[in-house]
Structures are given as C-alpha cells and as structure tokens.
C-alpha positions in Angstrom: -47.8 20.7 -39.5 -46.7 22.0 -36.1 -43.6 21.0 -34.2 -45.6 20.3 -31.0 -47.8 17.8 -32.9 -44.9 15.9 -34.3 -43.1 15.9 -30.9 -46.2 14.4 -29.3 -46.4 11.8 -32.0 -42.8 10.6 -31.4 -43.4 10.8 -27.7 -46.0 8.0 -28.0 -44.7 6.2 -31.1 -43.3 3.3 -29.0 -46.9 2.2 -28.4 -47.5 1.7 -32.1 -47.2 -1.9 -33.4 -46.6 -2.1 -37.1 -46.7 -5.2 -39.3 -44.7 -5.2 -42.6 -45.6 -7.9 -45.2 -43.6 -8.1 -48.3 -40.4 -8.9 -50.2 -37.2 -8.8 -48.1 -33.8 -8.3 -49.6 -30.3 -7.3 -48.7 -28.7 -4.1 -50.1 -25.0 -4.5 -50.4 -22.9 -1.4 -50.9 -19.3 -1.4 -52.1 -17.8 2.0 -51.6 -14.6 2.9 -53.4 -12.6 5.1 -55.8 -12.7 5.0 -59.6 -9.5 6.7 -60.8 -8.4 4.5 -63.7 -9.6 2.5 -66.6 -9.0 -1.3 -66.8 -6.4 -2.5 -69.3 -8.6 -5.5 -70.0 -11.7 -3.6 -71.1 -12.9 0.0 -71.4 -14.4 0.0 -67.9 -13.6 1.8 -64.7 -11.6 0.0 -62.0 -13.1 0.5 -58.6 -10.8 0.2 -55.6 -13.2 -1.0 -52.9 -12.5 0.7 -49.5 -15.6 -0.1 -47.5 -18.4 -2.7 -47.6 -21.8 -2.3 -46.0 -25.0 -4.5 -45.8 -28.4 -2.8 -45.3 -31.9 -4.1 -45.2 -33.7 -3.6 -48.6 -37.2 -3.9 -49.9 -39.7 -4.6 -47.1 -36.7 -4.7 -44.8 -36.0 -1.0 -45.5 -39.6 -0.2 -44.7 -39.2 -2.1 -41.4 -35.9 -0.3 -40.7 -37.5 3.1 -41.3 -40.3 2.3 -38.9 -37.9 1.1 -36.3 -35.7 4.2 -36.7 -38.8 6.3 -36.1 -39.3 4.4 -32.8 -42.2 2.1 -33.7 -42.5 -1.5 -32.7 -42.1 -3.6 -35.9 -42.8 -7.1 -37.0 -42.1 -8.6 -40.4 -43.9 -11.4 -42.3 -42.1 -12.8 -45.3 -40.2 -15.7 -46.9 -36.4 -15.9 -47.5 -34.1 -18.6 -48.6 -32.4 -21.2 -46.5 -29.1 -19.6 -47.5 -26.3 -17.4 -46.2 -28.0 -14.2 -47.3 -31.3 -15.2 -45.6 -29.4 -15.8 -42.3 -27.6 -12.5 -42.6 -30.9 -10.7 -43.2 -32.5 -12.2 -40.2 -29.4 -11.4 -38.1 -29.7 -7.7 -39.2 -33.4 -7.6 -38.3 -32.5 -9.0 -34.8 -29.8 -6.4 -34.4 -32.3 -3.6 -35.0 -34.9 -5.2 -32.6 -37.3 -5.9 -35.5 -39.4 -9.0 -34.8 -38.9 -11.7 -37.4 -40.9 -14.6 -35.9 -43.1 -14.7 -39.1 -40.2 -14.9 -41.5 -40.3 -18.4 -43.1 -37.3 -20.1 -44.6 -37.7 -21.8 -48.0 -34.8 -24.1 -49.2 -36.1 -23.7 -52.7 -35.8 -19.9 -52.8 -32.9 -17.5 -53.2 -32.7 -14.6 -50.8 -32.6 -11.3 -52.8 -29.3 -9.5 -52.7 -28.6 -6.3 -54.6 -25.0 -5.2 -54.8 -24.3 -1.6 -55.7 -20.8 -0.4 -56.5 -20.5 3.3 -55.6 -17.7 5.7 -56.4 -17.5 9.5 -56.3 -21.1 9.5 -54.8 -22.5 7.7 -57.9 -23.5 4.2 -58.6 -21.2 2.6 -61.1 -23.1 -0.7 -61.5 -25.8 -2.8 -59.7 -25.7 -6.6 -59.5 -29.0 -8.5 -58.6 -29.1 -12.0 -57.3 -32.7 -13.1 -56.5 -35.8 -15.3 -57.0 -38.8 -13.7 -58.6 -41.2 -16.7 -58.7 -44.4 -16.6 -56.6 -44.4 -18.5 -53.3 -44.9 -22.2 -53.3 -48.4 -23.3 -52.2 -47.0 -24.5 -48.9 -45.3 -21.3 -48.1 -48.3 -19.3 -49.1 -50.4 -21.3 -46.8 -48.0 -20.7 -43.9 -48.0 -17.0 -44.4 -51.8 -16.7 -44.8 -52.5 -18.7 -41.7 -50.1 -16.5 -39.7 -51.6 -13.3 -41.0 -55.2 -14.4 -40.3 -54.2 -15.4 -36.7 -52.1 -12.4 -35.8 -52.8 -9.3 -38.0 -55.5 -8.1 -35.5 -52.9 -7.4 -32.8 -51.3 -4.6 -34.9 -52.1 -0.9 -35.2 -51.2 -0.6 -38.9 -50.3 -3.0 -41.7 -47.9 -2.2 -44.6 -47.6 -4.2 -47.8 -44.2 -3.6 -49.4 -44.5 -5.1 -52.9 -41.3 -5.4 -55.0 -42.7 -8.2 -57.3 -40.3 -10.8 -55.9 -43.1 -13.3 -55.3 -44.1 -12.9 -51.6 -47.2 -10.8 -52.1 -49.3 -13.2 -54.0 -52.9 -12.4 -54.6 -54.0 -14.7 -51.8 -51.5 -13.1 -49.4 -52.7 -9.6 -50.3 -56.4 -10.6 -49.9 -55.8 -12.3 -46.6 -54.0 -9.3 -45.2 -56.8 -6.9 -46.4 -59.5 -9.1 -45.0 -57.8 -9.4 -41.6 -57.2 -5.7 -41.4 -60.8 -4.9 -42.3 -62.1 -7.2 -39.6 -59.9 -5.4 -37.0 -60.5 -1.8 -38.4 -56.8 -1.6 -39.1 -55.4 0.8 -41.9 -53.5 -0.9 -44.7 -50.9 0.9 -46.7 -49.4 -0.4 -49.9 -46.3 0.7 -51.9 -47.5 -0.9 -55.2 -45.8 -2.4 -58.2 -46.9 -3.3 -61.7 -49.7 -2.1 -63.8 -52.6 -3.9 -62.1 -53.5 -1.9 -59.0 -56.9 -3.6 -58.8 -55.1 -6.5 -57.0 -54.9 -4.1 -54.0 -58.6 -3.4 -53.9 -59.8 -2.7 -50.3 -56.6 -1.1 -48.9 -56.7 2.2 -47.1 -54.1 4.0 -49.3 -51.7 3.4 -52.2 -48.4 5.3 -52.5 -47.2 5.0 -56.1 -44.6 7.3 -57.6 -45.4 9.3 -60.7 -44.1 6.7 -63.2 -45.9 3.9 -61.4 -49.1 5.9 -61.5 -48.7 6.6 -65.3 -48.2 2.8 -66.0 -51.2 1.8 -63.8 -53.6 4.5 -65.2 -52.4 4.6 -68.8 -52.3 8.4 -68.4 -49.2 10.4 -69.2 -48.8 12.8 -66.3 -47.7 16.2 -67.6 -49.6 18.7 -65.5 -52.1 18.9 -62.6 -55.0 18.1 -65.0 -53.4 14.9 -66.2 -52.3 14.1 -62.7 -55.9 14.3 -61.4 -57.1 12.2 -64.4 -54.6 9.5 -63.6 -55.5 9.6 -59.9 -59.2 9.2 -60.8 -58.5 6.1 -62.9 -56.4 4.5 -60.2 -58.9 5.3 -57.4 -61.8 3.8 -59.5 -59.8 0.8 -60.5 -58.6 -0.1 -57.0 -61.7 1.2 -55.2 -59.6 3.5 -53.1 -60.7 6.2 -50.6 -57.2 7.7 -50.6 -54.2 7.8 -53.0 -50.8 9.5 -52.5 -48.7 10.0 -55.6 -45.1 11.0 -55.0 -43.8 13.3 -57.7 -40.1 13.6 -57.1 -38.9 17.2 -57.0 -42.5 18.4 -57.3 -43.5 16.9 -53.9 -46.5 14.7 -53.6 -50.3 14.9 -54.1 -52.9 13.4 -51.9 -56.3 12.5 -53.4 -59.3 11.5 -51.4 -62.7 10.2 -52.5 -64.5 12.6 -50.3 -62.4 15.8 -50.8 -60.2 17.9 -52.9 -56.6 17.1 -53.9 -53.9 18.3 -51.6 -50.6 19.2 -53.4 -47.6 19.3 -51.0 -44.5 20.9 -52.4 -41.1 19.3 -51.7 -38.7 20.9 -49.3 -35.7 22.3 -51.2 -32.7 20.0 -50.6 -29.8 18.7 -52.6 -30.7 15.2 -53.9 -28.0 12.6 -53.6 -30.0 9.3 -54.0 -33.7 8.5 -54.3 -33.1 4.8 -53.4 -35.6 3.8 -50.8 -37.3 7.1 -50.6 -40.6 5.3 -51.3 -40.0 3.1 -48.3 -39.5 6.2 -46.1 -42.8 7.7 -47.4 -44.7 4.5 -46.7 -43.2 4.2 -43.1 -43.7 7.8 -42.1 -47.2 7.9 -43.6 -48.1 4.8 -41.6 -46.9 6.0 -38.2 -48.8 9.3 -38.8 -52.0 7.5 -39.5 -51.5 5.0 -36.7 -50.8 7.9 -34.3 -54.1 9.6 -35.1 -52.9 12.3 -37.5 -55.3 13.2 -40.3 -54.5 12.0 -43.8 -53.3 15.4 -44.9 -51.0 15.8 -41.9 -49.7 12.3 -42.3 -48.9 13.0 -45.9 -47.0 16.2 -44.9 -45.0 14.2 -42.4 -44.1 11.7 -45.1 -43.1 14.5 -47.5 -40.8 16.0 -44.8 -39.2 12.6 -44.1 -38.7 11.8 -47.8 -37.0 15.2 -48.3 -34.5 14.2 -45.6 -34.0 10.7 -47.0 -33.1 11.7 -50.5 -30.3 14.0 -49.2 -28.5 10.8 -48.0 -26.6 8.3 -50.2 -28.1 4.8 -50.4 -31.2 3.4 -48.7 -31.3 5.4 -45.5 -33.5 5.9 -42.6 -34.7 9.2 -41.0 -34.7 9.9 -37.3 -37.4 11.7 -35.2 -34.9 14.4 -34.4 -34.3 15.1 -38.1 -38.0 15.4 -38.8 -38.6 17.6 -35.8 -35.8 19.9 -36.8 -37.1 20.1 -40.4 -40.6 20.9 -39.2 -39.2 23.6 -36.9 -37.8 25.6 -39.7 -41.1 27.6 -39.7 -41.3 29.9 -36.7 -37.9 28.4 -35.8 -37.3 30.3 -32.6 -40.8 30.4 -31.2 -42.0 27.0 -32.4 -39.4 25.2 -30.3 -41.0 26.5 -27.1 -44.6 25.5 -27.9 -45.2 22.0 -26.5 -48.1 19.6 -26.0 -48.6 18.5 -22.4 -47.2 15.0 -22.8 -43.9 16.2 -24.2 -43.6 19.1 -21.8 -44.2 16.8 -18.8 -41.0 14.8 -19.7 -39.0 18.0 -20.3 -40.0 19.5 -17.0 -39.2 16.3 -15.1 -35.7 16.3 -16.7 -35.2 20.0 -15.9 -36.1 19.3 -12.2 -33.6 16.5 -12.2 -31.0 19.1 -13.1 -32.0 21.2 -10.2 -34.0 23.9 -12.1 -36.8 25.7 -10.3 -40.0 25.8 -12.4 -42.3 28.8 -12.4 -45.8 28.5 -13.8 -48.4 31.1 -14.7 -51.4 31.1 -17.0 -53.8 33.4 -18.8 -55.5 34.3 -22.1 -53.0 37.0 -23.2 -55.3 38.4 -25.9 -53.7 41.5 -27.4 -50.4 41.3 -25.7 -49.3 44.6 -24.1 -46.6 46.1 -21.9 -48.4 45.2 -18.7 -48.4 41.5 -19.8 -44.7 41.6 -20.7 -43.6 43.2 -17.3 -45.7 40.7 -15.5 -44.1 37.8 -17.3 -40.6 39.2 -16.8 -41.2 39.4 -13.1 -42.6 35.9 -13.0 -39.5 34.6 -14.9 -37.2 36.2 -12.3 -38.6 34.0 -9.6 -37.1 30.8 -10.9 -35.0 29.2 -13.6 -37.8 28.3 -16.2 -41.1 29.9 -16.9 -43.9 27.8 -18.2 -47.0 29.6 -19.5 -50.4 27.9 -19.6 -52.3 29.5 -22.4 -56.1 29.3 -22.6 -57.3 27.9 -25.9 -59.8 29.8 -28.1 -62.7 27.7 -26.8 -61.6 28.3 -23.2 -61.3 32.1 -23.8 -64.8 32.2 -25.3 -66.3 30.5 -22.3 -64.5 32.9 -19.9 -64.8 36.2 -21.8 -67.7 35.8 -24.2 -68.3 34.9 -27.9 -66.4 38.0 -29.2 -63.1 36.9 -27.7 -60.4 36.1 -28.3 -59.4 38.7 -30.9 -56.3 36.8 -31.7 -56.3 33.0 -32.3 -54.6 30.5 -30.0 -51.8 29.6 -32.5 -50.9 33.3 -33.1 -51.0 34.1 -29.4 -48.8 31.1 -28.6 -46.2 32.2 -31.2 -46.2 35.8 -30.0 -45.7 34.7 -26.4 -43.1 32.1 -27.2 -41.0 34.8 -29.0 -40.5 36.5 -25.6 -37.1 35.8 -24.0 -38.7 35.5 -20.5 -40.9 32.6 -21.5 -39.3 29.1 -21.8 -42.3 27.0 -22.7 -46.0 27.5 -23.8 -48.7 24.9 -23.4 -52.3 25.3 -24.5 -55.2 24.1 -22.4 -58.9 23.7 -23.0 -60.2 23.7 -19.5 -61.6 26.8 -17.7 -58.8 26.5 -15.2 -55.2 25.3 -15.3 -55.6 22.9 -12.4 -54.9 19.8 -14.6 -51.7 21.4 -15.9 -50.5 22.4 -12.4 -51.3 18.9 -11.1 -49.3 17.2 -13.8 -46.3 19.6 -14.1 -45.9 20.3 -10.4 -44.2 23.7 -10.6 -42.1 24.9 -7.7 -43.7 28.4 -7.9 -47.2 29.3 -9.0 -47.6 32.9 -10.1 -50.8 35.0 -10.5 -51.6 38.7 -10.8 -51.9 41.0 -7.8 -55.7 41.2 -8.2 -55.9 37.7 -6.7 -55.7 36.7 -3.1 -53.6 33.6 -2.3 -56.8 31.7 -1.3 -58.3 32.4 -4.7 -55.5 31.1 -6.8 -56.5 27.8 -8.6 -54.0 25.1 -7.8 -52.6 26.7 -4.6 -53.5 23.7 -2.4 -51.9 21.3 -4.9 -48.7 23.3 -5.1 -48.4 23.9 -1.3 -49.1 20.2 -0.6 -45.8 19.2 -2.2 -43.8 22.1 -0.8 -44.2 24.7 -3.5 -45.5 28.2 -3.1 -47.7 30.9 -4.6 -46.5 34.3 -5.6 -48.6 37.3 -6.5 -47.2 39.8 -9.0 -49.1 43.1 -9.5 -50.1 44.2 -13.0 -49.1 47.6 -14.3 -52.0 50.0 -13.7 -54.1 51.0 -16.7 -52.7 48.3 -19.0 -55.3 45.7 -20.1 -56.8 44.2 -23.2 -60.2 45.7 -22.3 -58.7 49.2 -22.2 -57.1 48.7 -25.6 -60.4 47.5 -27.1 -62.2 50.5 -25.6 -59.7 53.0 -27.0 -59.9 51.4 -30.5 -63.7 51.6 -30.4 -63.6 55.1 -29.2 -61.3 56.3 -32.0 -62.5 54.2 -34.9 -66.1 53.3 -34.3 
C-alpha cells in the first residue's frame, strides 16, 4: 500500500456517501482514580474526575467514517428518551445525517457505562433493549431503505444484536444494494451467518468466526477451514477475519487467501476496533481500491485504533503517517496528480516559484543528478514528471525501462534537489504542465525552446522555459553499451 494511493483516496473521500444501518448506542466513560477499598464491601472506590459520552455500536461506525472524511447517513431506531435525544444531538454535532433515525416510545436507547481507572475498565453497566423492532418500526425502516439506498456509494450493516437488524431489514438492504450495484459490508454477530447471504463481505473476528463455523481456529489450516465453512454458508465472495495480534486474513472465492500481519503497537483497548475495520474497509472499496488494498488499509487503521483507550476514531493524517513508515523519506515526495495539484496551489499561494522537468531517468547517473540540481536552483520547488513503464516502452522500445517505475520514483525522490515526483502515462507531460502550471519549465540542452512540449502553455500565463545542458558522455545508453561490452 503506497502513500500516494492513500493520499489520493482521502483527497476524494468527501465525494463518498455511506449509509450505516444498525444498532445505535451511547458509550459513556467515567474516568477516575481507584486508590482505596470501600469500607462497605470489598470493592474499589473510583473517584470520578471526568465524564465523556461517545457514539457506540453503529454510531461508532458512522463516527469512524465521518472522521475519515466521508459523507455519512444513519438508519436506525432509538427510544423516545433522554439517551435517544443525546445520541441524535451527538450525530448532528459530527455532521452525520440522522434523518432516517426513527424514535420508538416503546424502546430503550442503549447506553453502556464504562468506569475506567489506571487505564483499565473497572466495570461496565449496560442499559438497553434487545427485542426485535416492532412491526410498525420495521416497516418504516424497510420503506426508507428501499426508497433511498440507491443514492449511496456503500452500505454498512452494523449488527450488535440489539434488534434493529431484523431478517427483513437485512434482506431489504441487500436487495436494494444489489439493484444499484452497491457493495454491502457487514460486521456480523451470532452463530447464523446465513442470515447475511448476498452481502459483499463479512468482517467477523476470530472468536465470531469460530462460533459461526464450528471450527476451533488454532493455525492457518483450521483458519482456512473455518473460512470455507462461512463462505459456503453465507454464499460469500469475500470474507475478512480479524485475528487480533495476528493481523487479519482476507479470503476470496476466486483467489488465494491474503494474510496481513498486524503493525506492532502497544494495545490499550480493542473496544470498537471492529468498527474501525468496517469503516476503513468500506471507504477503500467505495473509493475503488482492490479488496486486498482495502483490507490493508483497514489493518493499518485498526492498528492505530487499538493504541487508544476507549472507542476511538482514526484520522486520515494518522493513516498516511503509518503508511509512510516504509520508504519514510522518499515516499512522502511521491504524489498522485490530484494531491500534487492541491499542494502546488498552496505553495504558489506562499510565494514559492515552481520548477518542472520530466524524463524517464532509467539507470540514474551523475549526468542526471547534475541536471536536476541545476534545475532545482532555478526556483523554490522542483517537481519531476516521471514517465511510467508503459510510457517508457512506447518511447524507447520493449526492452526498456531496465528499472521499474516504483523503484525509479523512490530513487529520484531520495535526492535532496527533488521536492515532488509524479508519474504520468502519456507520451508527453503536456497534461501535467497544463494542470500544475509551473513558473519554469526545464529541459535538456539538446532541445530548442521551440521543441519543448508545453512551452506555449507556460509562456501563455507568463512562465518561461529554461534549457540546462547535460554532462557530456553521461547517458543511460552509454551505460548499457559498457555493460554489454564488458559482460556479454
């Protein structure tokens, strides 16, 4: 998973509309100190110092989606009580749409109170209704889903067995999604996963997978047997089993299993980690990432979430920073065009002069480096447009490039003189130049100003073209010829 891919995802995430259907609840946290034993009974006395209300259940899924930047709507039923009102107010505060939250005077809004001291839960108190929806409320939800589900890019079913996700509600959501070609993700509960038949992917944890499959998961072999049972039972094409400190495993009907190791972090609290997995997996799929890449995104997000205490969300910046740990220095410079466009616009606003050059840079040599250093000296920031592998093959023949585009990009990004690298598939960088609008366009001294692609575009808005001579005798072709001469 590359940083530039994740940056592009979060750059367009505001266009993704997500619908969360499921059991809403309030998570109340009482934070305090436990330094003495009660004289009335052999229990700890907690001096409460801080109180906090958070969205729980399906609300935490919605909160995770909103924290990632998606547009979120929630469909559910809560009680006509004080907790129901507080829950809706919190959704409004987070700009989560709750138009499809129905109030039922006969239900009790779920509220879980956790008493925490010394970074540990002392006790949890649950106040809730677990009965299935009344026939009238079920009808309201199903009608709303049938009429509105097609306007969303992804649907998430968050099942906490509190009664909202009846069989009819689940089937209505799946049917509406299928009609619109919309992916449906489910965080399941219970032992009967057949009730979710027809969804795109389930995300049970290991214990849930054991219960549903009847297979004790002890190793990869038993894990794969459990996955096979679940996929057959629920008629799934994809299944993601989260395995705590062992990471997660993605199973697909058409391919091999992908086992994704966890990122080493100190675990403080796994509460709500499944909600983070569901939310981040959903935005990855809705944004067009492959299933494997979406799972890796979810794994990264979950690793961040469990390092926090209580049901917590994860921000795009945290995920990008975690992804950037690989190739930490160079990876931060490689951008997709959509992200780079915003960066360059901001830099121009700060008065920076932008220099642009482009090339294949196959087998980087001293001539390349000196050329790039001179280009960088003409302005404040140097942007390098790098021909993709397909583009190089069209320009230089089927035997080139010798070094792939990802490796070339990282090698070039490691140079101090280069500020940003962006790959392009076209034969020329004209589209890049037109969008980025650099102040200075640089090409090698073997060009004439009239022969530089993009010259007219740059000069039309007041920019200029600069020609920088290459070092004599330094070229990729010369290096290839010497290698063949010496080793053929």
